[in-house]
Gaussian input, Z-matrix of N, CA and C with variables (Angstrom, degrees):
# hf/3-21g

backbone

0 1
 N
 C     1     B1
 C     2     B2     1     A1
 N     3     B3     2     A2     1     D1
 C     4     B4     3     A3     2     D2
 C     5     B5     4     A4     3     D3
 N     6     B6     5     A5     4     D4
 C     7     B7     6     A6     5     D5
 C     8     B8     7     A7     6     D6
 N     9     B9     8     A8     7     D7
 C    10    B10     9     A9     8     D8
 C    11    B11    10    A10     9     D9
 N    12    B12    11    A11    10    D10
 C    13    B13    12    A12    11    D11
 C    14    B14    13    A13    12    D12
 N    15    B15    14    A14    13    D13
 C    16    B16    15    A15    14    D14
 C    17    B17    16    A16    15    D15
 N    18    B18    17    A17    16    D16
 C    19    B19    18    A18    17    D17
 C    20    B20    19    A19    18    D18
 N    21    B21    20    A20    19    D19
 C    22    B22    21    A21    20    D20
 C    23    B23    22    A22    21    D21
 N    24    B24    23    A23    22    D22
 C    25    B25    24    A24    23    D23
 C    26    B26    25    A25    24    D24
 N    27    B27    26    A26    25    D25
 C    28    B28    27    A27    26    D26
 C    29    B29    28    A28    27    D27
 N    30    B30    29    A29    28    D28
 C    31    B31    30    A30    29    D29
 C    32    B32    31    A31    30    D30
 N    33    B33    32    A32    31    D31
 C    34    B34    33    A33    32    D32
 C    35    B35    34    A34    33    D33
 N    36    B36    35    A35    34    D34
 C    37    B37    36    A36    35    D35
 C    38    B38    37    A37    36    D36
 N    39    B39    38    A38    37    D37
 C    40    B40    39    A39    38    D38
 C    41    B41    40    A40    39    D39
 N    42    B42    41    A41    40    D40
 C    43    B43    42    A42    41    D41
 C    44    B44    43    A43    42    D42
 N    45    B45    44    A44    43    D43
 C    46    B46    45    A45    44    D44
 C    47    B47    46    A46    45    D45
 N    48    B48    47    A47    46    D46
 C    49    B49    48    A48    47    D47
 C    50    B50    49    A49    48    D48
 N    51    B51    50    A50    49    D49
 C    52    B52    51    A51    50    D50
 C    53    B53    52    A52    51    D51
 N    54    B54    53    A53    52    D52
 C    55    B55    54    A54    53    D53
 C    56    B56    55    A55    54    D54
 N    57    B57    56    A56    55    D55
 C    58    B58    57    A57    56    D56
 C    59    B59    58    A58    57    D57
 N    60    B60    59    A59    58    D58
 C    61    B61    60    A60    59    D59
 C    62    B62    61    A61    60    D60
 N    63    B63    62    A62    61    D61
 C    64    B64    63    A63    62    D62
 C    65    B65    64    A64    63    D63
 N    66    B66    65    A65    64    D64
 C    67    B67    66    A66    65    D65
 C    68    B68    67    A67    66    D66
 N    69    B69    68    A68    67    D67
 C    70    B70    69    A69    68    D68
 C    71    B71    70    A70    69    D69
 N    72    B72    71    A71    70    D70
 C    73    B73    72    A72    71    D71
 C    74    B74    73    A73    72    D72
 N    75    B75    74    A74    73    D73
 C    76    B76    75    A75    74    D74
 C    77    B77    76    A76    75    D75
 N    78    B78    77    A77    76    D76
 C    79    B79    78    A78    77    D77
 C    80    B80    79    A79    78    D78
 N    81    B81    80    A80    79    D79
 C    82    B82    81    A81    80    D80
 C    83    B83    82    A82    81    D81
 N    84    B84    83    A83    82    D82
 C    85    B85    84    A84    83    D83
 C    86    B86    85    A85    84    D84
 N    87    B87    86    A86    85    D85
 C    88    B88    87    A87    86    D86
 C    89    B89    88    A88    87    D87
 N    90    B90    89    A89    88    D88
 C    91    B91    90    A90    89    D89
 C    92    B92    91    A91    90    D90
 N    93    B93    92    A92    91    D91
 C    94    B94    93    A93    92    D92
 C    95    B95    94    A94    93    D93
 N    96    B96    95    A95    94    D94
 C    97    B97    96    A96    95    D95
 C    98    B98    97    A97    96    D96
 N    99    B99    98    A98    97    D97
 C   100   B100    99    A99    98    D98
 C   101   B101   100   A100    99    D99
 N   102   B102   101   A101   100   D100
 C   103   B103   102   A102   101   D101
 C   104   B104   103   A103   102   D102
 N   105   B105   104   A104   103   D103
 C   106   B106   105   A105   104   D104
 C   107   B107   106   A106   105   D105
 N   108   B108   107   A107   106   D106
 C   109   B109   108   A108   107   D107
 C   110   B110   109   A109   108   D108
 N   111   B111   110   A110   109   D109
 C   112   B112   111   A111   110   D110
 C   113   B113   112   A112   111   D111
 N   114   B114   113   A113   112   D112
 C   115   B115   114   A114   113   D113
 C   116   B116   115   A115   114   D114
 N   117   B117   116   A116   115   D115
 C   118   B118   117   A117   116   D116
 C   119   B119   118   A118   117   D117
 N   120   B120   119   A119   118   D118
 C   121   B121   120   A120   119   D119
 C   122   B122   121   A121   120   D120
 N   123   B123   122   A122   121   D121
 C   124   B124   123   A123   122   D122
 C   125   B125   124   A124   123   D123
 N   126   B126   125   A125   124   D124
 C   127   B127   126   A126   125   D125
 C   128   B128   127   A127   126   D126
 N   129   B129   128   A128   127   D127
 C   130   B130   129   A129   128   D128
 C   131   B131   130   A130   129   D129
 N   132   B132   131   A131   130   D130
 C   133   B133   132   A132   131   D131
 C   134   B134   133   A133   132   D132
 N   135   B135   134   A134   133   D133
 C   136   B136   135   A135   134   D134
 C   137   B137   136   A136   135   D135
 N   138   B138   137   A137   136   D136
 C   139   B139   138   A138   137   D137
 C   140   B140   139   A139   138   D138
 N   141   B141   140   A140   139   D139
 C   142   B142   141   A141   140   D140
 C   143   B143   142   A142   141   D141
 N   144   B144   143   A143   142   D142
 C   145   B145   144   A144   143   D143
 C   146   B146   145   A145   144   D144
 N   147   B147   146   A146   145   D145
 C   148   B148   147   A147   146   D146
 C   149   B149   148   A148   147   D147
 N   150   B150   149   A149   148   D148
 C   151   B151   150   A150   149   D149
 C   152   B152   151   A151   150   D150
 N   153   B153   152   A152   151   D151
 C   154   B154   153   A153   152   D152
 C   155   B155   154   A154   153   D153
 N   156   B156   155   A155   154   D154
 C   157   B157   156   A156   155   D155
 C   158   B158   157   A157   156   D156
 N   159   B159   158   A158   157   D157
 C   160   B160   159   A159   158   D158
 C   161   B161   160   A160   159   D159
 N   162   B162   161   A161   160   D160
 C   163   B163   162   A162   161   D161
 C   164   B164   163   A163   162   D162
 N   165   B165   164   A164   163   D163
 C   166   B166   165   A165   164   D164
 C   167   B167   166   A166   165   D165
 N   168   B168   167   A167   166   D166
 C   169   B169   168   A168   167   D167
 C   170   B170   169   A169   168   D168
 N   171   B171   170   A170   169   D169
 C   172   B172   171   A171   170   D170
 C   173   B173   172   A172   171   D171
 N   174   B174   173   A173   172   D172
 C   175   B175   174   A174   173   D173
 C   176   B176   175   A175   174   D174
 N   177   B177   176   A176   175   D175
 C   178   B178   177   A177   176   D176
 C   179   B179   178   A178   177   D177
 N   180   B180   179   A179   178   D178
 C   181   B181   180   A180   179   D179
 C   182   B182   181   A181   180   D180
 N   183   B183   182   A182   181   D181
 C   184   B184   183   A183   182   D182
 C   185   B185   184   A184   183   D183
 N   186   B186   185   A185   184   D184
 C   187   B187   186   A186   185   D185
 C   188   B188   187   A187   186   D186
 N   189   B189   188   A188   187   D187
 C   190   B190   189   A189   188   D188
 C   191   B191   190   A190   189   D189
 N   192   B192   191   A191   190   D190
 C   193   B193   192   A192   191   D191
 C   194   B194   193   A193   192   D192
 N   195   B195   194   A194   193   D193
 C   196   B196   195   A195   194   D194
 C   197   B197   196   A196   195   D195
 N   198   B198   197   A197   196   D196
 C   199   B199   198   A198   197   D197
 C   200   B200   199   A199   198   D198
 N   201   B201   200   A200   199   D199
 C   202   B202   201   A201   200   D200
 C   203   B203   202   A202   201   D201
 N   204   B204   203   A203   202   D202
 C   205   B205   204   A204   203   D203
 C   206   B206   205   A205   204   D204
 N   207   B207   206   A206   205   D205
 C   208   B208   207   A207   206   D206
 C   209   B209   208   A208   207   D207
 N   210   B210   209   A209   208   D208
 C   211   B211   210   A210   209   D209
 C   212   B212   211   A211   210   D210

   B1=1.4953
   B2=1.4757
   B3=1.3271
   B4=1.4513
   B5=1.4871
   B6=1.3271
   B7=1.4404
   B8=1.5987
   B9=1.2944
   B10=1.4753
   B11=1.5341
   B12=1.3325
   B13=1.4565
   B14=1.5918
   B15=1.2654
   B16=1.4694
   B17=1.4837
   B18=1.3636
   B19=1.4076
   B20=1.5536
   B21=1.3380
   B22=1.4369
   B23=1.4850
   B24=1.3039
   B25=1.4476
   B26=1.5350
   B27=1.3528
   B28=1.4599
   B29=1.5411
   B30=1.3499
   B31=1.4569
   B32=1.4844
   B33=1.3253
   B34=1.4855
   B35=1.5227
   B36=1.3390
   B37=1.4652
   B38=1.5685
   B39=1.2889
   B40=1.4820
   B41=1.5219
   B42=1.3121
   B43=1.4494
   B44=1.5107
   B45=1.2913
   B46=1.4771
   B47=1.5166
   B48=1.3415
   B49=1.4236
   B50=1.5773
   B51=1.3190
   B52=1.5135
   B53=1.5275
   B54=1.3193
   B55=1.4982
   B56=1.5078
   B57=1.3107
   B58=1.4982
   B59=1.5373
   B60=1.3510
   B61=1.5339
   B62=1.5096
   B63=1.3466
   B64=1.4746
   B65=1.4985
   B66=1.3209
   B67=1.4339
   B68=1.5723
   B69=1.3133
   B70=1.4441
   B71=1.5260
   B72=1.3500
   B73=1.4821
   B74=1.5320
   B75=1.3123
   B76=1.4519
   B77=1.5027
   B78=1.3489
   B79=1.5058
   B80=1.5282
   B81=1.3464
   B82=1.4979
   B83=1.5307
   B84=1.3270
   B85=1.4624
   B86=1.4674
   B87=1.3821
   B88=1.4085
   B89=1.5198
   B90=1.3279
   B91=1.4966
   B92=1.4767
   B93=1.3320
   B94=1.4866
   B95=1.5053
   B96=1.3140
   B97=1.4785
   B98=1.5110
   B99=1.3649
   B100=1.4057
   B101=1.5401
   B102=1.2958
   B103=1.4019
   B104=1.5557
   B105=1.2427
   B106=1.4790
   B107=1.5193
   B108=1.3122
   B109=1.5240
   B110=1.5100
   B111=1.3425
   B112=1.4752
   B113=1.5230
   B114=1.3027
   B115=1.4426
   B116=1.5543
   B117=1.2857
   B118=1.4846
   B119=1.4972
   B120=1.3243
   B121=1.4703
   B122=1.5057
   B123=1.2938
   B124=1.4408
   B125=1.4636
   B126=1.3679
   B127=1.4447
   B128=1.5091
   B129=1.2868
   B130=1.5297
   B131=1.5450
   B132=1.3593
   B133=1.4417
   B134=1.4939
   B135=1.3226
   B136=1.4812
   B137=1.5105
   B138=1.3076
   B139=1.4382
   B140=1.6006
   B141=1.3050
   B142=1.4570
   B143=1.5246
   B144=1.3522
   B145=1.3823
   B146=1.5559
   B147=1.3810
   B148=1.4189
   B149=1.5527
   B150=1.3513
   B151=1.4849
   B152=1.5147
   B153=1.3872
   B154=1.4082
   B155=1.4920
   B156=1.2917
   B157=1.4734
   B158=1.5152
   B159=1.3197
   B160=1.4711
   B161=1.5237
   B162=1.3612
   B163=1.4935
   B164=1.5510
   B165=1.3296
   B166=1.4680
   B167=1.4892
   B168=1.3458
   B169=1.4570
   B170=1.5648
   B171=1.2402
   B172=1.4368
   B173=1.5274
   B174=1.3500
   B175=1.4897
   B176=1.5241
   B177=1.3220
   B178=1.4581
   B179=1.5352
   B180=1.3396
   B181=1.4479
   B182=1.5294
   B183=1.3484
   B184=1.4717
   B185=1.5442
   B186=1.3295
   B187=1.4768
   B188=1.4986
   B189=1.2961
   B190=1.5080
   B191=1.5386
   B192=1.3696
   B193=1.3956
   B194=1.5903
   B195=1.3175
   B196=1.4725
   B197=1.5334
   B198=1.3166
   B199=1.4388
   B200=1.5504
   B201=1.3288
   B202=1.4303
   B203=1.5256
   B204=1.3496
   B205=1.4736
   B206=1.5321
   B207=1.2802
   B208=1.4710
   B209=1.5263
   B210=1.3747
   B211=1.5231
   B212=1.5819
   A1=108.64
   A2=118.01
   A3=122.89
   A4=108.00
   A5=114.01
   A6=120.17
   A7=108.32
   A8=115.39
   A9=120.02
   A10=113.89
   A11=117.55
   A12=120.53
   A13=110.34
   A14=116.79
   A15=120.87
   A16=109.61
   A17=117.74
   A18=122.49
   A19=110.18
   A20=116.50
   A21=118.85
   A22=116.37
   A23=119.29
   A24=124.51
   A25=114.78
   A26=112.98
   A27=118.88
   A28=112.12
   A29=115.47
   A30=118.46
   A31=110.49
   A32=115.95
   A33=119.11
   A34=107.74
   A35=114.79
   A36=121.91
   A37=110.48
   A38=114.04
   A39=117.87
   A40=110.77
   A41=112.12
   A42=121.86
   A43=112.71
   A44=115.78
   A45=119.31
   A46=109.49
   A47=117.34
   A48=123.66
   A49=112.30
   A50=112.44
   A51=115.72
   A52=106.99
   A53=114.76
   A54=120.76
   A55=104.78
   A56=114.44
   A57=122.88
   A58=106.89
   A59=112.81
   A60=117.52
   A61=111.39
   A62=110.84
   A63=120.09
   A64=108.87
   A65=116.71
   A66=120.72
   A67=114.46
   A68=116.88
   A69=119.53
   A70=112.59
   A71=116.91
   A72=122.81
   A73=109.52
   A74=115.45
   A75=121.79
   A76=110.46
   A77=117.55
   A78=121.73
   A79=105.25
   A80=111.05
   A81=117.23
   A82=106.30
   A83=115.71
   A84=121.88
   A85=111.30
   A86=115.83
   A87=122.32
   A88=111.96
   A89=116.81
   A90=119.60
   A91=107.20
   A92=116.79
   A93=123.04
   A94=109.79
   A95=117.20
   A96=120.23
   A97=113.09
   A98=117.33
   A99=120.27
   A100=111.36
   A101=119.53
   A102=126.73
   A103=114.61
   A104=117.14
   A105=121.36
   A106=109.64
   A107=115.49
   A108=123.34
   A109=105.77
   A110=112.69
   A111=118.22
   A112=109.23
   A113=118.12
   A114=124.69
   A115=106.70
   A116=113.73
   A117=121.86
   A118=105.47
   A119=117.11
   A120=124.09
   A121=111.17
   A122=118.84
   A123=120.72
   A124=109.34
   A125=113.96
   A126=117.85
   A127=110.98
   A128=116.98
   A129=121.12
   A130=109.22
   A131=117.71
   A132=119.80
   A133=114.86
   A134=114.21
   A135=119.51
   A136=110.09
   A137=118.86
   A138=121.23
   A139=110.09
   A140=115.90
   A141=116.71
   A142=112.06
   A143=120.71
   A144=124.78
   A145=113.81
   A146=116.20
   A147=121.30
   A148=110.40
   A149=116.99
   A150=120.16
   A151=109.54
   A152=113.77
   A153=122.39
   A154=110.41
   A155=121.19
   A156=123.46
   A157=109.73
   A158=117.92
   A159=121.18
   A160=114.75
   A161=117.04
   A162=123.28
   A163=105.45
   A164=117.76
   A165=123.38
   A166=109.61
   A167=118.06
   A168=120.01
   A169=109.33
   A170=117.08
   A171=123.34
   A172=108.33
   A173=115.79
   A174=121.68
   A175=105.13
   A176=116.26
   A177=119.21
   A178=106.64
   A179=116.65
   A180=121.37
   A181=111.15
   A182=116.33
   A183=119.73
   A184=103.81
   A185=112.55
   A186=115.69
   A187=109.43
   A188=117.43
   A189=121.25
   A190=105.94
   A191=119.54
   A192=118.51
   A193=106.07
   A194=115.02
   A195=118.17
   A196=106.05
   A197=115.20
   A198=120.20
   A199=109.43
   A200=115.88
   A201=119.13
   A202=107.92
   A203=113.39
   A204=120.16
   A205=109.53
   A206=116.54
   A207=121.26
   A208=105.29
   A209=114.80
   A210=120.07
   A211=107.55
   D1=133.84
   D2=172.50
   D3=-153.14
   D4=154.39
   D5=176.99
   D6=-95.01
   D7=116.42
   D8=-169.67
   D9=-65.71
   D10=-30.59
   D11=-173.14
   D12=-81.42
   D13=-2.04
   D14=-179.02
   D15=-116.82
   D16=137.30
   D17=-179.12
   D18=-53.60
   D19=133.42
   D20=-178.81
   D21=-61.43
   D22=-24.40
   D23=173.66
   D24=-61.43
   D25=-23.45
   D26=-177.18
   D27=-98.90
   D28=19.10
   D29=-179.81
   D30=-124.69
   D31=134.24
   D32=179.93
   D33=-131.93
   D34=109.54
   D35=178.95
   D36=-80.95
   D37=134.11
   D38=-177.16
   D39=-166.32
   D40=-169.69
   D41=173.58
   D42=-123.42
   D43=145.39
   D44=-179.75
   D45=-67.00
   D46=123.92
   D47=-178.95
   D48=-96.19
   D49=-34.60
   D50=-173.85
   D51=-156.79
   D52=142.33
   D53=173.66
   D54=-128.97
   D55=126.91
   D56=175.63
   D57=-113.12
   D58=98.50
   D59=-175.07
   D60=-82.38
   D61=137.58
   D62=168.71
   D63=-115.35
   D64=176.35
   D65=179.19
   D66=-66.31
   D67=-31.22
   D68=179.37
   D69=-119.32
   D70=-46.39
   D71=179.15
   D72=-119.47
   D73=156.07
   D74=-179.68
   D75=-138.53
   D76=154.13
   D77=176.15
   D78=-100.52
   D79=136.53
   D80=176.66
   D81=-124.70
   D82=118.41
   D83=173.93
   D84=-93.06
   D85=123.67
   D86=178.47
   D87=-110.08
   D88=123.63
   D89=-178.86
   D90=-87.58
   D91=121.16
   D92=178.35
   D93=-123.96
   D94=168.94
   D95=176.47
   D96=-59.99
   D97=-24.10
   D98=-178.53
   D99=-87.98
   D100=-13.52
   D101=-175.79
   D102=133.23
   D103=-164.78
   D104=179.62
   D105=-86.20
   D106=130.43
   D107=171.80
   D108=-114.32
   D109=127.04
   D110=-178.84
   D111=-108.97
   D112=137.06
   D113=-178.09
   D114=-127.94
   D115=142.70
   D116=173.88
   D117=-109.41
   D118=115.55
   D119=178.67
   D120=-130.77
   D121=167.71
   D122=176.57
   D123=-67.67
   D124=146.45
   D125=175.62
   D126=-65.67
   D127=-32.50
   D128=175.73
   D129=-58.30
   D130=-39.53
   D131=177.07
   D132=-63.77
   D133=-38.50
   D134=176.00
   D135=-58.63
   D136=-46.70
   D137=-179.22
   D138=-69.88
   D139=-43.70
   D140=-178.01
   D141=-63.47
   D142=-34.64
   D143=-179.61
   D144=-85.89
   D145=-8.38
   D146=177.16
   D147=69.37
   D148=33.38
   D149=-177.63
   D150=-77.22
   D151=129.91
   D152=173.46
   D153=-138.73
   D154=168.08
   D155=175.21
   D156=-55.24
   D157=129.90
   D158=179.51
   D159=100.42
   D160=-15.85
   D161=-177.97
   D162=-61.82
   D163=130.95
   D164=169.34
   D165=-74.48
   D166=129.59
   D167=-178.90
   D168=-145.08
   D169=168.16
   D170=170.97
   D171=-115.98
   D172=120.68
   D173=176.98
   D174=-83.94
   D175=122.31
   D176=176.73
   D177=-104.07
   D178=130.96
   D179=-176.51
   D180=-111.60
   D181=126.07
   D182=176.23
   D183=-127.95
   D184=111.03
   D185=-177.05
   D186=-125.35
   D187=131.14
   D188=-179.83
   D189=-100.35
   D190=-7.93
   D191=-178.04
   D192=-155.21
   D193=138.37
   D194=173.36
   D195=-134.29
   D196=122.79
   D197=-176.61
   D198=-99.59
   D199=145.24
   D200=179.84
   D201=-131.61
   D202=135.58
   D203=178.53
   D204=-119.49
   D205=143.83
   D206=-179.81
   D207=-76.41
   D208=136.73
   D209=178.16
   D210=-90.90

């Protein structure tokens, strides 16, 4: 599964590994071949989409800035 209108480099297919629900927003950890991608979305969206641990999803990344620090 991929979204054709979005650059393939910005898509990470995986399964939900963990959901940390809050009253308004929640964290969703998606396990992908590249590693864990974490998204912060509304708790309402989690319910509306029926997201649970193990659900297959595509994490879509839109970044206007990436910072790099020397280790």
